[in-house]
N, C-alpha and C positions, 0 to 999 in steps of 0.2 A: 475430653483435652489432652490424653495422650497422644491420637492422630494429632490435634493442633502443634502439639509440640513437633512430632514429627516433620510438620509442614514446614514449621518456622525454621527446622535444622537444614529443610531440602532449598529453601529458598532464601535462606539467610538471614533471616527476620529477625527482630530485637525491637523491643519499646522500651519506652524511656521511665515508664513508672509501671506498678502491678497495676493499679487502675487502668493505666490503657493498653496492657496485655490483657486483661480479664475484658473489656469495650470489645478489643477485636477478636478474642474467643467469641463474644455474642456474636459478632456479625460474620464471621467464617461459620460458626454452628447452624446461622440461618441458611446463608448461601451454601454449602453441605446440603443440609437438610430440600432445601429448591432445585440444586443439581439432581439427587436421586428421585426427585419424586417427576421431573420430567424426564428423566432416563428410562422410568417405568412406563410412562404414557406410550401408547399404542401409534404409530404411523410415523414416529419421527425418524427420518434417514440420516442422525446424525445422532452424537452423544458428546454431553456437557462432563465438564472433569474440573478439578482442582489446579488453579492455577497461582501465581504471584499475586493475582487482583482476586483471590477468595476472602481478604480480610479487608474489602473495601465491601462499602455501601454502593449501590447504582449509581447513588448522586454521586457519591465522592471519586469514583470510577469516571464519570463524566466531566466532574470539572476538572480531572488530571490529564485526560485523553481526547477532551474535544476540543475540535477548533473551529476560529472562522474561516470563511469559505469566499470566494468570490469566483466568480467564472474565468477561465483564462482568456488573455488577451491574447489578441495578434501578435507574433513574433516581430523583433526590427527588422528582421530581412524579409518580413511578408511571405515567408514558407509556412504559409498555415493552411491545411486541404478545406475548401468548402465542396460543398455538397451541392450539385445543380441536377437539372432534370437532363440536360447533357453527359451527367457524370461528374469527377472529381476533377477540379482544378485547383492549381494555386493561384494566391491575389498577382493580377495580373494578366490574368487568364492562361497560364502555361500551363501545361499540363502535368499534374501531379507525378512524378515519375515513380511508381510504387511497382511496376510490371502487372501482369496479367492475374489479377487476383478473383476472377469469376469462379473458379474452383480450389476448394483449400482443402489440406488433409483431413482426415475425421479427428486426429489427435496431433498436438503438436506440445513436445515438454522441452523448454530451453534448460533445463537444469539438466537434462539426460545430454544434451547439447553441449555444456561447459561452459555456459553465458549465462549462469547465476552464481554471485557470489554466498558462502554463508550470511544467514539471518542473523540480523544487530539487533541490540534491542536500544532505544532511544532516549530510556532512562526517565530523567526527570527533564527533559528539554524536550519540548513539544515542537519536534522536527518533522513530522513524519512527509509533509512534500517533498524536503530536501532527502529524505532515503528514500522514497518512490522515484524520484526522477534521479538519483546516481545508479539507482536499478537498473534504470531504461538505458541510462547509458554507458552503463558498465557492458550490459548486453548487445547493444548495438556494437560497441567497440572490437567486442570479442567476434562476433557473428563476421565483422568486416576484416580481421586482421589476425582471427584465432588466437589470441592473448586476451586471459582473462584480467583486468586489473582491478582489484580494489579503490575505489576513489574517496576523497575526503567528502564527507558530509560536513566536517568541523567548518571546511573555509565557505560553506554557503551560508554556516551557522553565524561566522565573524562578521565576513568580508560582503555579502550580500543584505547590505543595512535594511533595504526597502522592501525585504521579505522576508527574511530570518530574523535572527538574531533569538534563537528559541522560541518566536512566534506562532502564532497557529493561524496566521495570516498568511505565511510562506505556500507556495502553490508548486507542483510540478512546471508548472509555466513558467514560472516565474523564476525558477530555479534554470531552465533550458535558457532563458533570456540573459542570466547571469554568467551564465560558460559561454554562450557565445559571445557577449559583449567584453569577457575578460579576454578571450583569448585561448579560454579551455578552463581547465580544473585539475588540482594537484591530486595525486596517489593520497591514499589513507597511509600509505607508511610516512611518508614525507608531512602530513598534517592531521597526527588522530584526532579521534573524537574524542570528548571529553565529558559531552552531556551539558554543559552549560555556557552561557555566552562569554566570549573571549573578546581580543580586540585584535584583527585583522594581521596576520601574521605572511605578510609581503612577501619575506625572503623564503617563507616556506610554499609560496604558490609557485612551485615550480610545473609548467603543464605538463600532465601526464595524456590525457586527454580533450579535444575539442570537437566543439559538434557546428555545423552549417545551420542550423534552427532549430525549430520543430514544428508539428503540426498538431492540431486539433481537431475531435472529431464532433463535429456540430450534431446535436439533438434532432433526429427527425424519426419514421415509423421505420427506416431502415438503420437504426442503433450497431444493433447487437452483429447485424453481417458485416456492418463497416468495423467492427470493432473485433470481429472472428477474423476478418481477413487480414486487418492490421497486428493481429496477434501472430496469426501465420507466418508474417515478415520477421517480428523482433518482439521483444516482451515491450507492456504498454502501461503506463502510469496512470491511474486511474484514482476516482475519490468514491468511497462508500459512505452510506449511514449505519453507526454502530451503534445507536441507541437503544439497547435490548440488552437485558441479563442474559440473554443465549448468546450475544456476539461476544460479550465479556468471558464467559464462560464455554465455549468452544472448545472441544477436545481432538474432535474425528468426523468423518462420514460426508455428505454430501449436506453441506449447509440450506435449509432453505426459507430462512426467517423462524422468527419474528420479528420485523426490521420495516422502517419505514421506505417508502419509492423516492422521498423527495433527499435531494442534496444542498444544504445550507450552508450559511456560514456559520451555525452553531450544533452542526450534530456529524461533521467528517473526518475522519481518517484516509489520508493518501497511504495506497498500494501500490503495489506493481502487477499485474496479470504476467506469469509464467508461463502458464500452460491451460490448456484446454483440452477437453476429453469426455468419455461417456462411462460412467459407471455400470459395468457388466453384468452387477446381482440387481441391479434396479433400473437400470435403462435412463437413468437420468443423466442429461449432460450438464458439465458443468466449467467453470472457471478454477485454475488454482491459482490464491494471491499470496504474494510475499508480504508480509507484516513486520514492522518495525517495535516488537512488542517482544523480542527473544525466542530464544527455541523454549521456551516451557510453557508457551499459549499455543495452542490447536497442534496442529500435527507437525511438530519441530518449526514450529514459526508459520507454517501456513494454514492455508485455510480451503475446502472444496465449497465453492458457492454455487447451488444452482443457476443454471442457464436456460434459455427455451422459454422462459415463463410467457404468461399471456402481456403483461405491462410493459411496453415498449422501455421504459425506464430500467429495466433489469431491476433484478434481485438489489434491494438496498440501494438504487440506484446509480448501480456499476456504469451501464450504459450511458451516463448522462454528460460525463465532461473527460472521456481519455484525453490523454496527450501523450506523444512518443519524441524523441528526437531524431534529426536527419544528420547524415555526415555525408 
């Protein structure tokens, strides 16, 4: 109970009744026991730990942080990457101008290059698609201009009524489409996040950054290589299957599952890949994803996910639906 109270204070938790506090203590106790039992198992390259979700059952966690998902559609300007036997082309058979990507660096970290803003927390508003898209746009804008500008997730929540309004149906591709059609997106300072649905504030929509469109990497046997080539150029938004206690309680290390390979409307969290590399101690190759669950989850809000596994869908389906903006 003393440990639980310290955890409550650390995460700013309180409960309306004594009975509810005792119920949450029991959930917390069972989760801590499971975390410690998992960490004692041999062979894991990662550890679990307490975080802001430790008083939630798996069912409660999934009910709050699981979204509906639809595969991304082609952007309005047709700027979608399509893979053919002849190589990568854009709609209309124009070459997809991404440079010579046949050779990529062994590792890339867009955080170290100044292209990643601090991790944010989506709170009670299921807007992971908006957070992932905004992170990708912020990154590309910094790469193009040298300026890192935090952008407004709230504008997408309030104004992109077809895709967001705290709706789990919003995807990064839909967010890129809104930004394109709207002529850009406001800075976070001009249109701050409230973690709830609001009325679109057109006066706050002072465009800070605009995009030309977006591209989607289609799924095939070369999905991971294409994703690697894309991340070598810029941060990329992806969807992952997060339906596991281990994902919920991840603390550090290279995560290797368990999680399902399928990404569908009932199981996804949108995140942004901001780095890839290889763990020197274990030799495991990994992605680093930026999540929107705050900095008390994972490694300051990030997770290392194993890459190079046998299944072409990638761990937790990470290779299935990558999307990134163009400028």
